N, C-alpha and C positions, 0 to 999 in steps of 0.2 A: 544551589544555584539553577536558573531554567533560562536555556538561549529557545525564544521562539522565533520562527522563520516562516515564510509563505508568500505567496506572490497576492495577496489579499491584505492590503496594509490596517485597513478597516479592524478586521476579525482579531488580526495578532495583536493589534492597539488594544482591543475589548480585552482580549486573553490577558494581556498584561495589566489591565487593571485590576481585573481579579485578583490577579496573583498578587498585586499592590495592597489590595485590602487585606489580604490574608497574612500580610509581610512577607513573603519571598520576593526573595531577588531576582530580576529577571530582565533579560535584554531581548532587544525585539531585531530583526534585520529582514527586511524585503528581499524576496528572492527569488528567481524564475528559475525550479528546480529542471528545467529542460536548457538550461543553460550552462554549460560546467563551468565557465569562469566565474559566475556567481554564486554556484554552490560551493568552489573551490573557495573562494573567497569567506565563506560563511562558515566553511570547516577551520580555517584560518583564524579568524575571529574568535570563533568558539575556542580554541585552543589556546588564543591568545589571555583568556579570562580565567585559565585554570586545566587541571586535569578535564578532559572528556570522559564521563563512564557510562552513560547512556546516550543512545542516539536512537532516536523514535521515529522511523520515516512513514508516516501518512498520507503522504501527498496522492492525490488520484482523481481521476472524474469520471463521470458516468457517462454511458453513450448516449442519453438523453439531453445532456447538457451541453455538449461539443463534437465539434468534428470529428471524423477518424483521425486523421493525421495526429493533431492533438492529445488523443487519448493515445496514442502511442509514444508521443513526444514524452508527455509528463510520467506514466505508469511505467512504461520499459526505459527509455532513454535515460529519465529522470532517476531512476534507481540505480542504474550504471554511475550516474554522474553521484550520487549522495554515497554507495558504496565505496566508489575510486576515490572519492575526496577523504572522509571520513576513518578509514582504514588506517592510515598512516598515523591520524591524530589520536585516533582512539586509546585510551592508557590502557594499562595491563589489569587483565581483570573486567573490563570492559564487556558492554553487550549492546549490539545492534540489533533491532525490530524492525522489519520491513512489511508494511501492510500490502496484504493480497485480497482475495476477496472468495467466496464461497461459488462466483463465477467461474474462477479457474479450473473447477471440478466438473464444470457441467461439459467439457469435451475434452475428447483422449488428446494426448500431446501426439502429434503425426511427426512422419521422418522429416519433412520439409520444417514444420515447425522446430525442430531439434536443430537444425543447419543452420536455421535463421538464428537461433536463440545464440548457437553457438559464435558468430559472427559479432559478439556483442563488442567489441573492440575495433572493428574494422569499420572504414568510412562510411560504408553502405549501409549500416545497419539497419538504420531508419529506414532507407528505403526497401529493402528487404522485408522487414516485417509490414509495412504498407503494401509491398504486393500480395503479400500471403491474406490480405482483406477482401481482393480483387477489388474490381472497378465496377462502377453502376451510375447511369445517370437519370435515376429516379427518385423521389423520397422516400418510398418503400424499400427501394433495395438499398440506399445509404444506411437508414434503419438497422437493416440487417447486416452489414458492413460493420456498422459501428459498434453492433452488438458483439461481431466475432472479434474486432478489435479489442475491446474490451476484455472477454476471457482469455483471447490469447496474451495480451500483455501482462493479466495477472498472473498467469501461469508461470511468463516468462519472470516474474517476482518472487517465483517460489524457487525457481530453478537456478536464477543466478545468486539467489540467498544460498542453497545447498550447495553451490559450485564455489562458495567461499569460505565453506567450515573449516578446511584444512588451513588455510594462512592465517583466519583468525585465531585457530587453535596455537600455530604457532609462536603468537603472543601472549595467550593465554585468555583471549575473547572469547566470546561467543556471539553469534548471528544465528536468527532464525526468523519465522514470518510468521504472521496470523491472518487469516482468513474470515473475517465477518461476514456471518449470513444480514439478517434484516435488522438495522437498529434505529431507532428513533432518535437520528438527526434531523436536521432541516432539511435534507434532499428527501429523505421517505418522507418528511411530513408531508413536503411540497404535492410529493406523488398521492398522498391520503387525501390531502385537499382537493386534488385538481383532477384524481381519476380514482375515487373511493371504488369502484367495481374493479379494476385494475389491484389496488390494493388488497382488497377482500380477498381475491382470488390467490393471490400470492399468499395471504395469512393462512389462508386454508393449509398449505403445503407444509407447514411447520408445524411439525408434532408436537411441540412446547405449548403451542396455540397463542402464542402472544410474539411480540415484536421483543427485540433484546434494546436493555437499557445502556445509554452511555456509560453509566458509573459500573455496569456490569465488565465492560470493556478495557477501562480503568483499572478495576483490580485485578483483570488477568495481568494485563499489560504491567502493573506493580508487580505482581509476584515474579512473571518472567526476568524481570529485573534483578529479583533479588537473590539473596545466596540459595535460598531454598530451590531456587530451581536450576543451580550452578550445574547441574547433568544433563538440562534440557539444551540439545544444542544440533543446528543444523535440521530442524523439523518446521513444517507448518503445523500451525494450531487452529483445528476446523473449529469456530466457534458459533454455530449457525443453528442453535436449538433445535437441530434433529433435520434440518430440511435435506438435508445433501442425502442422509439414510433413509429418508422417507422417501425421496423421490427413486432410488437407484435400487436399492436393496427392497428386492417383496418382504413384505411386513406379514406377521404373525396374527 
């Protein structure tokens, strides 16, 4: 049984239709991940259907698609909401996987970032994260600000995942994160179609010489949820075709 959730009802309905064709029982729930009450209702609904054994949190937005504040709400606040809502209902032996991004590796975690991250349960968490992205009044500055917020919020995903390892282990559960590189999703296809030169420059940074395929990410996620990955816990899996190493480590 699979529970599908997201803020775009049309997308999750389309996914449910595919599962229906495969004979997979599924349910859907329209959910705004930045709204703690809605996420809690989702977790309660999932638990009412049976044991919750795997939680795959893939929600996120890119800096080119939304405002800086929304990036932080969805990527950072949304991750807190998901972990806090699903930790109590995750069955013994369960696993939770949060999706980060290769962008989390592009900037070092500063002391200021760490201080803001540590305030994850404080009322001013969102405000502190937003302040770290800086202020601007022009379009170029806003683009940079959104990019900074994206990298920072995705680094928070890794941080918060690792911060929860011990308490998940107390109930014999695992929690880890995945940082994808450039995969052929609709978001990337939009970049390829609208900004081919930018996409080509991006591709040249990937030692694998190609984009990642969604089925590869699916296979990785399935393995990490399996008993064969039972000792993989509290880490981030960087699946980027070698991009990060190719950029930051001098190559032979």
